[in-house]
Phi, psi and omega in degrees: 000317181297324180299318179294325177296316180295317178298317178299315178297317179299315178295322178296319179295315179299316178300318179296321179294315179299316179297317180297317179299315180297317180295316183283337178265347177072022185265021181271018179203162174302322179302312179294321179298315179298315180300325182280339190242356181229161183280129179291137179228069187304330180295342181258006176303152173258095184055224176258003184277311187244121177272135185255142176223163178229160175214150176280352181274159177292153180308319181295323178292317179297314180299318179296321180295312180294315181295333178292334180261318181235104181290122181284156175288326176216150176223125179236133181231132170214188184297337182278338180157196180241131185240114180252128178250129174243178182304309185250338186234159169242150173233114182250126183243114184247148176294140179244115187329107172060006181234001178129238187224150169255126182247121180247123179250127188209148174297145181299330182298332177255333181290318183299312177297324181294318186255010182305321180298335180264312188249002188307321181269359181251310179287118169276130183214131173213016181090150178040050175081004180285193182216156176273354180293150184298162180239018183280198181304135179084003180298139177088001181271000000 
């Protein structure tokens, strides 16, 4: 019995350390992951809504890297870039002339209206992983 108590305490300590590292590094979200792994480009921000970052990699490589760590609820790709939708945030990766990618991180409340012309019929959105699709009879079929 005492051995299980010691194992439980040990697991609790390890869990607390992992949680502390995540909180202090900010990597508990796609937003934190992008901030930790890409170069900040404040001059390319879109007002106060979208924070800009850059990468020397192509948009598809950046999207694969981010998606490998944080699986998006939706992913839309066209000639203009890669659009990743998460519960609260969007990560839009656009080609940056001959130098890689521009990564824009933005709350879904402002991203959806901004990119509706591109992803409007693809991204289902109603907040927190919801959808704009109806919920009436036959929903989900």
